Structures are given as C-alpha cells and as structure tokens.
C-alpha positions as CSV (number, residue, x, y, z in Angstrom):
1,X,138.4,85.0,95.0
2,X,134.7,85.4,94.3
3,X,131.7,85.6,96.7
4,X,128.8,83.1,96.1
5,X,125.5,83.8,97.9
6,X,123.6,80.6,98.4
7,X,119.8,80.1,98.6
8,X,119.8,80.3,102.5
9,X,121.5,83.7,102.3
10,X,124.9,82.5,103.4
11,X,127.9,83.8,101.5
12,X,130.9,81.6,100.7
13,X,134.2,82.6,99.1
14,X,135.8,80.4,96.3
15,X,138.6,80.6,93.8
16,X,137.5,82.1,90.5
17,X,136.7,79.4,88.0
18,X,135.1,77.0,90.5
19,X,132.3,74.9,88.9
20,X,128.8,74.6,90.3
21,X,129.4,70.9,91.0
22,X,132.5,71.8,93.0
23,X,130.5,74.3,95.1
24,X,127.9,71.5,95.8
25,X,130.8,69.1,96.8
26,X,132.1,71.8,99.2
27,X,128.8,71.9,101.0
28,X,128.1,68.1,101.3
29,X,128.7,64.9,99.3
30,X,124.9,64.2,99.6
31,X,124.0,67.5,97.9
32,X,126.6,66.9,95.2
33,X,125.0,63.4,94.5
34,X,121.5,64.8,94.0
35,X,122.3,68.2,92.4
36,X,121.3,68.3,88.7
37,X,122.0,71.9,87.7
38,X,122.5,75.3,89.2
39,X,120.6,78.6,89.0
40,X,123.2,81.5,88.6
41,X,121.7,84.9,89.0
42,X,118.4,83.6,87.9
43,X,119.7,81.5,84.9
44,X,119.9,77.7,84.9
45,X,123.3,76.3,84.1
46,X,125.0,72.9,83.8
47,X,126.9,71.7,86.9
48,X,130.1,72.1,84.8
49,X,129.5,75.9,84.5
50,X,132.4,77.9,85.9
51,X,131.8,80.8,88.3
52,X,134.1,83.8,87.6
53,X,132.4,86.6,89.4
54,X,130.3,87.3,92.5
55,X,126.9,85.7,92.1
56,X,123.8,84.2,93.6
57,X,123.7,80.4,93.3
58,X,120.8,78.1,93.9
59,X,121.7,74.4,93.6
60,X,118.9,72.5,91.8
61,X,117.6,69.0,92.5
62,X,114.7,67.1,90.9
63,X,112.4,68.9,93.4
64,X,113.1,72.2,91.6
65,X,111.6,73.2,88.3
66,X,115.0,74.0,86.8
67,X,116.3,70.6,88.0
68,X,113.4,68.7,86.5
69,X,113.8,70.6,83.2
70,X,117.5,69.7,82.9
71,X,116.8,66.1,83.8
72,X,114.0,65.7,81.2
73,X,115.9,67.7,78.6
74,X,118.7,65.2,78.9
75,X,116.1,62.4,78.6
76,X,115.0,63.9,75.3
77,X,118.6,63.7,74.0
78,X,118.8,60.1,75.1
79,X,115.6,59.4,73.1
80,X,117.1,61.1,70.0
81,X,120.4,59.2,70.3
82,X,118.5,55.9,70.6
83,X,116.4,56.7,67.5
84,X,119.5,57.7,65.5
85,X,121.2,54.4,66.5
86,X,118.2,52.4,65.4
87,X,117.2,54.5,62.4
88,X,120.4,56.3,61.0
89,X,118.5,58.0,58.2
90,X,116.1,59.8,60.6
91,X,116.4,63.6,60.6
92,X,116.3,65.4,64.0
93,X,114.0,68.4,64.6
94,X,113.5,69.6,68.2
95,X,113.4,67.9,71.6
96,X,112.5,70.1,74.6
97,X,111.5,69.3,78.2
98,X,107.8,70.1,78.8
99,X,105.5,70.0,81.9
100,X,105.6,66.4,83.2
101,X,108.0,65.1,80.5
102,X,109.7,65.7,77.2
103,X,109.3,65.0,73.5
104,X,111.4,64.8,70.3
105,X,110.3,65.4,66.8
106,X,111.7,63.3,64.0
107,X,111.4,63.3,60.2
108,X,110.9,59.7,59.3
109,X,109.7,57.9,56.2
110,X,106.8,56.2,58.0
111,X,105.2,56.6,61.5
112,X,106.6,54.8,64.5
113,X,104.6,51.9,65.8
114,X,103.8,51.1,69.4
115,X,106.1,48.0,69.1
116,X,109.0,50.3,67.9
117,X,108.6,52.4,71.1
118,X,109.5,49.4,73.1
119,X,112.7,48.9,71.0
120,X,113.6,52.5,71.4
121,X,113.2,52.3,75.2
122,X,115.6,49.3,75.3
123,X,118.2,51.3,73.4
124,X,117.7,54.2,75.7
125,X,118.4,51.9,78.7
126,X,121.7,50.9,77.0
127,X,122.7,54.5,76.6
128,X,121.8,55.2,80.3
129,X,123.9,52.2,81.3
130,X,126.9,53.5,79.3
131,X,126.8,56.6,81.5
132,X,127.9,58.9,78.7
133,X,129.1,62.4,79.8
134,X,127.3,65.4,78.3
135,X,129.9,67.9,77.0
136,X,129.0,71.4,75.8
137,X,130.9,73.1,73.1
138,X,130.3,76.2,70.8
139,X,131.0,77.0,67.2
140,X,130.9,80.2,65.1
141,X,127.8,80.5,62.9
142,X,129.4,79.4,59.6
143,X,131.1,76.4,61.2
144,X,127.9,75.4,63.0
145,X,125.9,75.4,59.8
146,X,128.6,73.4,58.0
147,X,128.8,71.0,60.9
148,X,125.0,70.3,60.7
149,X,125.0,70.2,56.9
150,X,127.7,67.5,56.9
151,X,125.5,65.5,59.2
152,X,122.5,66.0,56.9
153,X,120.4,67.6,59.7
154,X,118.5,70.2,57.6
155,X,116.1,71.2,60.4
156,X,119.1,72.1,62.7
157,X,120.6,74.2,59.8
158,X,117.3,76.1,59.5
159,X,117.3,76.7,63.3
160,X,120.9,78.0,63.3
161,X,120.2,80.3,60.3
162,X,117.2,81.8,62.3
163,X,119.3,82.6,65.4
164,X,120.1,86.3,65.9
165,X,123.5,87.5,64.8
166,X,126.0,87.3,67.7
167,X,124.0,84.5,69.4
168,X,126.2,81.8,71.0
169,X,125.7,78.6,69.1
170,X,126.1,75.7,71.4
171,X,126.1,71.9,71.0
172,X,126.0,69.0,73.4
173,X,127.9,65.7,72.8
174,X,127.2,62.4,74.4
175,X,129.2,59.5,73.0
176,X,128.8,59.5,69.2
177,X,125.6,61.7,69.4
178,X,125.8,65.5,69.0
179,X,122.8,67.9,69.1
180,X,122.3,71.6,68.6
181,X,121.1,72.8,72.1
182,X,121.2,75.7,74.5
183,X,121.0,73.4,77.5
184,X,121.2,73.0,80.4
185,X,121.7,69.2,80.9
186,X,122.6,66.9,83.7
187,X,126.2,65.6,83.9
188,X,125.8,62.2,82.2
189,X,123.2,59.8,80.8
190,X,123.6,57.6,83.8
191,X,121.8,60.2,86.0
192,X,118.5,59.3,84.4
193,X,116.9,56.7,86.8
194,X,113.3,56.2,85.6
195,X,111.7,57.0,82.3
196,X,108.9,55.8,80.0
197,X,107.9,56.6,76.4
198,X,104.2,57.3,76.3
199,X,102.9,57.9,72.8
200,X,103.5,59.0,69.2
201,X,101.7,61.9,67.5
202,X,102.0,63.9,64.3
203,X,103.3,67.4,64.7
204,X,103.9,70.0,62.0
205,X,107.4,71.4,61.9
206,X,107.4,74.7,63.9
207,X,103.7,74.2,64.5
208,X,102.8,75.5,61.0
209,X,100.3,73.3,59.2
210,X,101.9,74.4,55.9
211,X,105.1,72.6,56.9
212,X,105.9,68.9,56.8
213,X,104.2,66.6,59.3
214,X,106.8,65.1,61.7
215,X,106.6,62.2,64.2
216,X,106.6,63.3,67.8
217,X,107.5,60.8,70.5
218,X,106.4,61.8,74.0
219,X,108.0,60.5,77.2
220,X,108.4,61.3,80.8
221,X,111.2,60.8,83.4
222,X,111.5,60.9,87.2
223,X,114.2,60.6,89.7
224,X,112.6,57.5,91.3
225,X,110.7,54.5,89.9
226,X,108.0,55.0,92.6
227,X,107.4,58.5,91.3
228,X,107.2,57.3,87.7
229,X,104.8,54.5,88.7
230,X,102.5,57.0,90.5
231,X,102.5,59.3,87.4
232,X,101.7,56.4,85.1
233,X,98.9,55.4,87.4
234,X,97.5,59.0,87.2
235,X,97.8,58.8,83.4
236,X,95.7,55.7,83.3
237,X,93.2,57.3,85.6
238,X,93.1,60.3,83.4
239,X,92.3,58.1,80.4
240,X,89.3,56.7,82.2
241,X,88.2,60.3,83.1
242,X,88.8,61.7,79.6
243,X,85.9,64.2,79.1
244,X,85.7,63.3,75.4
245,X,84.9,59.7,76.2
246,X,82.6,60.5,79.1
247,X,80.9,63.3,77.1
248,X,79.7,60.7,74.6
249,X,78.9,57.9,77.0
250,X,76.8,60.2,79.2
251,X,75.3,62.0,76.2
252,X,76.5,65.4,77.3
253,X,78.5,66.9,74.4
254,X,80.5,66.0,71.3
255,X,82.4,67.5,68.4
256,X,81.6,66.3,64.8
257,X,83.8,66.5,61.8
258,X,81.3,68.9,60.2
259,X,82.4,71.4,62.8
260,X,86.0,70.8,64.0
261,X,86.6,72.7,67.2
262,X,83.0,73.8,67.4
263,X,81.2,71.8,70.2
264,X,77.7,70.5,70.3
265,X,75.9,70.3,73.6
266,X,73.2,67.6,74.0
267,X,70.1,68.0,76.2
268,X,71.8,66.6,79.4
269,X,74.9,68.7,78.6
270,X,72.7,71.8,78.4
271,X,71.2,71.0,81.8
272,X,74.7,70.9,83.3
273,X,75.7,74.1,81.5
274,X,72.5,76.0,82.5
275,X,73.1,75.0,86.2
276,X,76.6,76.5,86.0
277,X,75.4,79.6,84.3
278,X,72.5,80.1,86.7
279,X,74.8,79.8,89.7
280,X,77.2,82.3,88.0
281,X,74.3,84.8,87.6
282,X,73.1,84.4,91.1
283,X,76.5,85.0,92.6
284,X,77.3,88.0,90.4
285,X,74.0,89.6,91.0
286,X,74.5,89.3,94.7
287,X,77.9,91.0,94.4
288,X,76.8,94.1,92.5
289,X,77.4,93.0,88.9
290,X,75.2,94.0,86.0
291,X,74.9,91.6,83.1
292,X,75.3,92.7,79.5
293,X,75.5,91.1,76.1
294,X,77.6,92.4,73.1
295,X,77.6,91.3,69.5
296,X,79.9,88.6,68.2
297,X,80.7,90.6,65.0
298,X,82.1,94.1,65.1
299,X,83.9,96.2,62.6
300,X,87.6,95.9,62.0
301,X,88.4,99.4,63.2
302,X,87.3,98.5,66.7
303,X,90.0,95.8,66.8
304,X,92.7,98.3,65.7
305,X,91.6,100.6,68.4
306,X,91.7,97.9,71.1
307,X,95.1,96.7,70.1
308,X,93.9,93.1,69.3
309,X,94.7,93.7,65.6
310,X,98.4,94.2,66.3
311,X,98.7,91.5,68.9
312,X,96.1,88.9,68.0
313,X,94.9,89.0,64.4
314,X,96.5,85.6,63.5
315,X,93.9,84.0,65.8
316,X,90.9,86.0,64.5
317,X,88.2,85.2,61.9
318,X,87.0,87.9,59.5
319,X,84.1,88.6,57.2
320,X,82.7,91.4,55.0
321,X,79.3,93.1,55.5
322,X,78.1,95.8,53.0
323,X,81.7,96.0,51.6
324,X,83.0,96.8,55.1
325,X,85.6,94.7,57.0
326,X,84.4,93.0,60.2
327,X,85.8,90.6,62.7
328,X,84.2,87.9,64.8
329,X,85.2,88.7,68.3
330,X,88.0,86.7,69.9
331,X,87.5,88.6,73.2
332,X,84.6,90.5,74.8
333,X,86.5,93.5,76.2
334,X,86.1,96.0,73.3
335,X,82.3,95.5,73.4
336,X,82.5,96.2,77.1
337,X,84.3,99.4,76.5
338,X,81.5,100.6,74.2
339,X,78.9,99.8,76.8
340,X,80.7,101.8,79.4
341,X,81.2,104.7,77.0
342,X,77.5,105.0,76.1
343,X,77.0,107.8,78.7
344,X,79.0,110.1,81.0
345,X,79.8,108.6,84.4
346,X,80.4,110.3,87.8
347,X,82.9,109.0,90.3
348,X,79.8,108.2,92.4
349,X,78.8,105.6,89.8
350,X,82.1,103.7,90.3
351,X,83.0,100.9,90.6
352,X,80.9,99.7,87.7
353,X,80.9,95.9,87.3
354,X,79.7,94.7,83.9
355,X,79.5,90.9,83.4
356,X,79.0,89.0,80.2
357,X,78.7,85.3,79.2
358,X,80.1,86.2,75.8
359,X,80.6,83.8,72.9
360,X,84.0,84.3,71.3
361,X,85.8,82.6,68.3
362,X,89.5,82.0,68.0
363,X,91.4,80.3,65.3
364,X,93.3,77.3,66.7
365,X,95.5,75.0,64.6
366,X,93.7,71.7,63.9
367,X,96.5,69.8,65.7
368,X,96.0,71.7,68.9
369,X,92.2,71.0,69.2
370,X,91.3,68.8,72.1
371,X,87.7,68.1,73.0
372,X,86.2,71.0,75.0
373,X,89.7,71.8,76.4
374,X,90.8,73.5,73.2
375,X,88.1,74.7,70.9
376,X,87.5,77.4,68.3
377,X,84.4,78.8,69.8
378,X,83.6,79.1,73.5
379,X,81.8,81.2,76.1
380,X,83.9,83.4,78.4
381,X,82.4,84.4,81.7
382,X,83.9,87.9,81.4
383,X,83.4,90.9,83.6
384,X,84.9,94.3,83.2
385,X,85.1,96.5,86.3
386,X,85.7,100.2,85.8
387,X,87.0,102.1,88.9
388,X,89.0,104.9,90.3
389,X,92.7,104.2,91.1
390,X,91.9,104.3,94.8
391,X,89.3,101.5,94.4
392,X,91.7,99.0,92.7
393,X,92.9,97.1,95.8
394,X,89.4,96.6,97.1
395,X,88.0,95.5,93.7
396,X,90.8,93.0,93.2
397,X,90.2,91.6,96.7
398,X,86.5,91.3,95.8
399,X,87.3,89.3,92.7
400,X,89.7,87.1,94.6
401,X,87.0,86.4,97.2
402,X,84.5,85.6,94.5
403,X,86.8,83.2,92.7
404,X,87.7,81.5,96.1
405,X,84.0,81.0,96.9
406,X,83.4,79.5,93.4
407,X,86.2,77.0,93.5
408,X,85.4,75.9,97.0
409,X,81.9,75.0,95.9
410,X,83.4,72.5,93.4
411,X,86.0,71.2,95.8
412,X,89.0,72.5,94.0
413,X,92.3,73.4,95.6
414,X,94.3,76.1,93.7
415,X,97.5,78.1,93.6
416,X,98.1,81.6,92.4
417,X,100.6,83.1,89.9
418,X,101.3,86.7,89.2
419,X,102.2,87.2,85.6
420,X,104.3,90.3,84.7
421,X,104.9,92.4,81.6
422,X,105.5,90.4,78.3
423,X,107.9,91.6,75.6
424,X,104.9,92.3,73.3
425,X,103.1,94.9,75.4
426,X,101.4,98.3,75.3
427,X,101.9,101.2,77.8
428,X,104.6,102.9,79.8
429,X,107.0,101.5,82.4
430,X,105.3,103.6,85.0
431,X,101.8,102.2,84.2
432,X,103.1,98.6,84.3
433,X,104.9,99.2,87.6
434,X,101.8,100.8,89.1
435,X,99.5,98.0,87.9
436,X,101.8,95.2,89.0
437,X,102.3,96.7,92.4
438,X,98.5,97.0,92.8
439,X,98.0,93.3,92.2
440,X,100.8,92.4,94.6
441,X,99.3,94.6,97.3
442,X,95.9,92.9,96.9
443,X,97.5,89.4,97.1
444,X,99.5,90.3,100.2
445,X,96.5,92.0,101.9
446,X,94.6,88.7,101.4
447,X,97.6,86.8,102.8
448,X,97.9,84.6,99.7
449,X,101.1,82.8,98.7
450,X,101.9,83.4,95.0
451,X,104.5,82.7,92.4
452,X,105.9,85.3,90.0
453,X,105.5,84.2,86.4
454,X,107.8,86.6,84.6
455,X,106.8,87.9,81.2
456,X,103.5,86.0,80.9
457,X,101.1,88.9,81.4
458,X,98.5,90.1,78.9
459,X,99.7,92.6,76.3
460,X,97.7,95.3,78.0
461,X,98.5,94.6,81.7
462,X,99.7,92.2,84.4
463,X,97.4,89.5,85.7
464,X,96.7,87.1,88.6
465,X,96.1,83.5,87.4
466,X,94.3,80.8,89.4
467,X,95.5,77.3,88.8
468,X,93.0,74.6,89.9
469,X,94.1,71.2,91.1
470,X,91.8,68.4,90.2
471,X,91.1,65.1,92.0
472,X,94.1,63.3,90.4
473,X,96.6,66.1,91.0
474,X,96.5,67.8,87.6
475,X,96.5,71.6,87.4
476,X,94.4,73.8,85.1
477,X,94.6,77.6,84.6
478,X,91.0,78.9,84.8
479,X,90.3,82.2,86.7
480,X,92.3,85.3,86.0
481,X,92.3,88.9,87.1
482,X,93.9,91.4,84.7
483,X,94.6,95.0,85.5
484,X,94.5,97.3,82.5
485,X,95.5,101.0,82.2
486,X,95.7,100.7,78.4
487,X,92.3,100.1,77.1
488,X,90.5,102.9,78.9
489,X,93.1,105.2,77.3
490,X,92.7,103.7,73.8
491,X,88.9,104.1,74.0
492,X,89.2,107.5,75.7
493,X,87.0,106.4,78.7
494,X,86.4,108.9,81.5
495,X,84.5,109.8,84.6
496,X,83.8,113.1,86.3
497,X,85.7,113.3,89.6
498,X,84.8,115.2,92.8
499,X,86.7,118.2,91.3
500,X,84.3,118.4,88.3
501,X,87.1,117.4,85.9
502,X,87.4,114.4,83.6
503,X,89.6,111.5,84.8
504,X,90.6,108.2,83.3
505,X,89.2,105.0,85.0
506,X,91.2,101.9,85.7
507,X,89.8,98.6,84.4
508,X,89.9,95.0,85.5
509,X,89.3,92.2,83.1
510,X,88.4,89.0,84.9
511,X,87.0,85.5,84.4
512,X,86.0,82.9,87.0
513,X,85.2,79.8,85.0
514,X,87.5,81.0,82.3
515,X,85.6,79.3,79.5
516,X,82.3,77.5,80.2
517,X,83.2,74.7,77.8
518,X,86.7,74.1,79.3
519,X,85.4,74.3,82.8
520,X,82.8,71.7,82.0
521,X,85.6,69.5,80.6
522,X,87.6,70.0,83.8
523,X,84.6,69.2,86.0
524,X,83.8,66.1,84.0
525,X,87.3,64.8,84.5
526,X,87.5,65.9,88.1
527,X,84.3,64.0,89.1
528,X,84.9,61.2,86.4
529,X,81.4,62.1,85.2
530,X,79.9,61.3,88.6
531,X,78.8,64.9,89.3
532,X,77.5,65.9,92.7
533,X,73.8,65.8,93.0
534,X,73.2,69.5,92.5
535,X,75.1,69.4,89.2
536,X,73.9,66.0,87.8
537,X,71.8,66.3,84.7
538,X,69.6,63.4,86.0
539,X,69.5,63.3,89.8
540,X,67.2,60.4,90.4
541,X,66.3,57.3,88.4
542,X,63.1,55.5,89.4
543,X,63.2,51.7,88.8
544,X,59.8,50.0,89.1
545,X,60.0,46.2,89.4
546,X,57.1,45.3,87.1
547,X,54.2,46.9,85.3
548,X,51.8,47.1,88.3
549,X,54.3,49.5,90.0
550,X,54.2,52.0,87.1
551,X,51.4,54.1,88.5
552,X,53.1,54.7,91.8
553,X,56.5,55.3,90.0
554,X,54.7,58.0,88.1
555,X,53.4,59.6,91.3
556,X,56.9,59.5,92.8
557,X,58.2,61.2,89.7
558,X,55.6,63.9,89.9
559,X,56.4,64.6,93.6
560,X,60.1,64.9,92.9
561,X,59.6,67.1,89.9
562,X,57.4,69.4,91.9
563,X,60.4,70.0,94.2
564,X,62.6,70.8,91.3
565,X,64.4,67.4,91.2
566,X,65.5,66.1,87.8
567,X,64.2,62.6,87.5
568,X,63.8,59.8,84.9
569,X,61.8,56.5,85.1
570,X,63.1,53.3,83.6
571,X,59.8,51.8,82.2
572,X,61.5,48.9,80.5
573,X,60.5,45.3,81.2
574,X,64.0,44.3,82.3
575,X,65.3,42.6,85.4
576,X,66.0,45.0,88.3
577,X,69.7,44.1,88.4
578,X,70.1,45.1,84.8
579,X,68.3,48.4,85.4
580,X,70.5,49.2,88.4
581,X,73.7,48.4,86.5
582,X,72.5,50.7,83.6
583,X,71.8,53.5,86.1
584,X,75.2,53.1,87.7
585,X,76.9,53.4,84.3
586,X,75.0,56.6,83.7
587,X,76.5,57.8,87.1
588,X,73.1,58.9,88.5
589,X,73.3,59.9,92.2
590,X,70.2,58.1,93.4
591,X,68.2,55.1,92.2
592,X,64.8,54.4,93.7
593,X,63.6,50.8,93.5
594,X,59.8,50.4,93.7
595,X,58.0,47.2,94.5
596,X,54.9,46.0,96.4
597,X,56.2,47.1,99.9
598,X,57.2,50.6,98.7
599,X,53.9,51.1,96.9
600,X,51.9,50.0,100.0
601,X,53.9,52.3,102.4
602,X,54.4,55.3,100.1
603,X,58.1,54.6,100.4
604,X,61.1,54.0,98.1
605,X,64.1,51.7,98.4
606,X,67.1,54.0,98.0
607,X,70.4,53.1,96.4
608,X,73.0,55.9,96.5
609,X,75.8,56.1,94.0
610,X,78.1,57.3,96.8
611,X,76.9,55.3,99.8
612,X,75.4,52.1,98.3
613,X,72.1,50.5,99.5
614,X,70.4,52.9,102.0
615,X,67.3,50.6,102.4
616,X,63.6,51.7,102.5
617,X,62.8,55.3,103.2
618,X,59.6,57.2,103.4
619,X,59.2,59.2,100.2
620,X,58.9,62.5,102.1
621,X,62.1,61.7,104.0
622,X,64.0,61.0,100.8
623,X,62.7,64.2,99.2
624,X,63.8,66.2,102.3
625,X,67.3,64.6,102.0
626,X,67.8,65.3,98.3
627,X,66.4,68.8,98.5
628,X,68.8,69.7,101.3
629,X,71.7,68.1,99.3
630,X,70.9,70.2,96.3
631,X,70.4,73.4,98.3
632,X,73.7,73.1,100.2
633,X,75.5,72.1,97.0
634,X,77.0,69.1,98.8
635,X,80.0,67.6,97.2
C-alpha cells in the first residue's frame, strides 16, 4: 500500500501501481470526468501515470495551469496529425503549449494560406471525433534516432541527439501519428472540446535567424465553447486596440524600416511621454529619490565586472573607441554602482535612492520585434537603492507602495509573483536564501497574495514582479523589485557603520513603468487610444461654426492655454458634423462648439468624448471642470 496526500491535506491509501485516473475515480465520477492530468510531488503527469510510492497528488482540471497545459499540448499534436494527413511530405519541428494556446512549427515547401487553415481545422475535428487514445512509450537513444530517421523527421533527430545522455526519450502515439514528446497529455483526442486556429507566421528553427525559416501555425483551445468565444472576442478587441495601428492613426509614434526596433516619437507622442516622465519625477522626488544620468557607452571591463558579460553578452551591442573595447549599455545598474562609489558613505547616508530614466540598447532577433512592446532601444525608469541589511524590509515596502500608487492612478489591477534563483546565477546559497526571505517578509508584512515563480529570478538576485491586468483582461509584466547582494560585492561598495568599520551595503534594483516605451504601448491599448484627460496629448478641440466665430475661438484657446490646457482649433471651412466626427476619431476628450450664442454669452457648447453632449456652459465653468479633472488625474 502507498499513502497519497491530496490537495486538501487528506491522506488516502491505495494499492501500489494505481493510476492517477483511478485515484480520481475513487474520489468521484464527476472529478474523473473533468480531470486532465495530475501533479505528483510538483511534476505534472498523464492520468495513466502509475503511483508506486508515497506522494502528494493534485488532480488538475482546465482551471489549473497544469491542466490547461496538457489540454493545449494535446491540441498541438492534433494540429500536427491533421497537417501530416493533409500534407504527408511536411516535416515536423516543435509544438508546445503556450500562454493562451499552442503552436506547431512545420517545414513546408510554401507558406500555408488562410484557406488552408480552415481545411486543417476540419481535419482536426475528424481526429477529435475519432477519440484516439494518447499512448506514451519510450525508446533507447539509438532506437529513437533510427525510428525518427525512418520517418524522415530530421528536426526530431536533431532534438534527440541534443538530449543529455541518460535522458528518457519518450514518444506519444495517437492513431497513426507518433511524435517525440515529454508530455504530459490528456487521455484522448476526444477530450478537446473547443479550439480555433488563429494565424500563420514565419519562425526560425530554434529561434536562430541563421537557421531555416519554418511555418508556425498558432491556435488556442478551451474546455467550453463559451470560453473560446469570449477569448476570440477579446482577440478582436485587441486588434482594434493594437498600439501600432493607433500610434500611426493618432500620430503618436512609429517604427521605420530605416531603424528596425528603434522607435520614433512624434510631437503628440512626446507630449504623452513627457507627462509620464514628469509624473514619475514628481513622485520620486516626493519619496526621497535623487535623479542621476549615466552614459550609454561604457568600457567592456565594466561589463565583465558587473557579470553582464557572462550572462548577457549575446544581447549587447559593442563598439571601439581609441582602440579600446566598449559596450552600449543594456542595463543602467553598473553606472549606478559607479555613482554610489564616487565617495565614502556613512550608515547615516543610507538608504540612498538613486533614480534614472536611462536609455538602454539590447539586441533582439528581428522576428521578436513588436511595435513598442519589443524594441532594441528603450528607456528604463530604474532606481538603485543602497541600504543596510536592517533597512531592506522597509525599503522593499516603500517600493511596493510606490508601485501600487502608480498603477492605481492608471486604473490597473495587478497580481504579484516572487521569482526565485535561476540555474544561471551568481552568489552563495546563504545569500540567495537571505535575499528571498527578505522579499517574502516584505510581501507578507504588506498582506499581499503572491505566486512563487521558481527559477525565474535575475542572475544576481530574487525579484518581485508586478503583472498588470488591462481593460480586456490581458496581463503585462511591468514593475519589478530585485534584491541584490552580488553587485555591491563585485564593485566593492561599502559604507562606514556605527562601529567605524567598513560594511557592504545591500542593493535593490527596481522599475515602476519598466520601459517607458512598453508602458506607453500598454496604456495605448488599455485605453484604446482614448487617454484620460490628464494624459491626452490634445485635451480640447475648439470647433468654430464659421469664420466670424474665429476671433472668439482664439480668445477661448488663449484662456485655456493660460491654465495649462492643451488645445487645438479646427479653423477649416467644413460642416460642424464633419469636424465633430474628425475630433472623435482623434479621441480628444472635449470638443467645444462655438456659434453666435456662445460668442454673445462667453460660453461654449461642450461635447464630451465620455459623456456626450453636455450643452452650453460658461467658459469659466468649463475651465474649472477640466482643470479639476487634470489635477485629480481622473480616469
């Protein structure tokens, strides 16, 4: 007999060799129907997996990440089987589950068309109707290579050859289709209830632009058709909100082929950007930060010292100056170390909070570039806080409060993840444990719920990540707090303690926006380009009816500008309905129509983007209204 501890803490005894599915059946028939996989001592397994020793078991449904993963992973295999049936000469590459869906990469003679996606979907439906069982089997390395060679699957052979010696090489079979795969999967193809193929894109084999370009088919799958329909609706909404489209239409920003990955900001885009940066400066100054600026090019030795060379050089740009080797900075932190080190510090000087809106450059593959979301140069709103070990908890709490205040201003909900030590890291076990515990203590003192994200910390320390949720339910990782014991040591930073001796400070790296460019992209999509009044590049559009109203329109413009309101006048000799429609397309918060009555009464006829026609209003009353709206940063 073995003891199985379930998620609720209850312990059940079973005969050795019982499967996860049989455990589910022993609890209830309903659970067995919806169970997709099982998590055994933290590892997700198929329902057919046999339990042979005492363990902790969590039965996974579509509501669990592991269950979703198995469900969508199986969907990718159904996609590959359908493609192989329709195009027998296609070679298979990889097909994982991803956030919100799955994809599979294929080596084909010509790109798939949109019409062909519909044919593939029909074949997938047939495979689902056949309810083919997914059966796992393993082979020794040599046999596995021979098996895939006989099938002509050269990409699979390459993957097998790259697996470590001693690795179990597993396959999954469904009907006539067999794929190299670690799993897990759901029991049969009939378990997939609702799916949709979404798009086709080019993708380099193994993400390397020197390799062959493959065809990647993206899809998604849900346990209910209603969930799929809701997701597809959100996708359509996301297309309307695409910041690349809105950036051009609203004349905010763009990226040209002369500078791939290097964004251009237009005058209105710079207004938006400058508002965000001004708000950032005000809030940081109020919280005891000092602003610095460090160079974008620094010598190569600095990046060896910081550890970036060993962990990040593939993403860096380099140049030569006076025969010396230099790097364009991918991060601001080494410059911040030099600023701290410029003079000797006492414990009374700490904490020292140094903030920087620093331009950084990182090499991203051309296939990964995406508007302002993924660029090659961007501005990080960094700060580096140097403190004693006793000050860590309070400083982390201070940053959490700052980030919370920022996101509330923009109307974002968020959730928090604590990312722990990655495989590629610097420092001792003791330092990592101390740093991780310090972040946990701060989160718990704040009473925040958080999720552990194992192995996703920075190479120099653990971190707290803030994931924003936008108006259509998508999440974006923006703010982060990273605790670092390593860099102060590598740069030999110190302060003089109360005992008169030198001590090593602890350091926090943190961002709030993350990247100004990316945050602007997220804001643009969150508000669908209809920014709240305080953020709008143009806050008021004045619409005189005819030429004789121009003088009063100009007086209204001057009064608004005197109060700091950003205003434009539409002087064109067009019908008022046309002018209103144009201003609505420009997503301007307020339109002021001016005719004879308004001119006589020093009034304006107000149309609000949000509330519609507000009627006539004394000019002074309108100014009071909009000034208050801007001052309070009303959403």
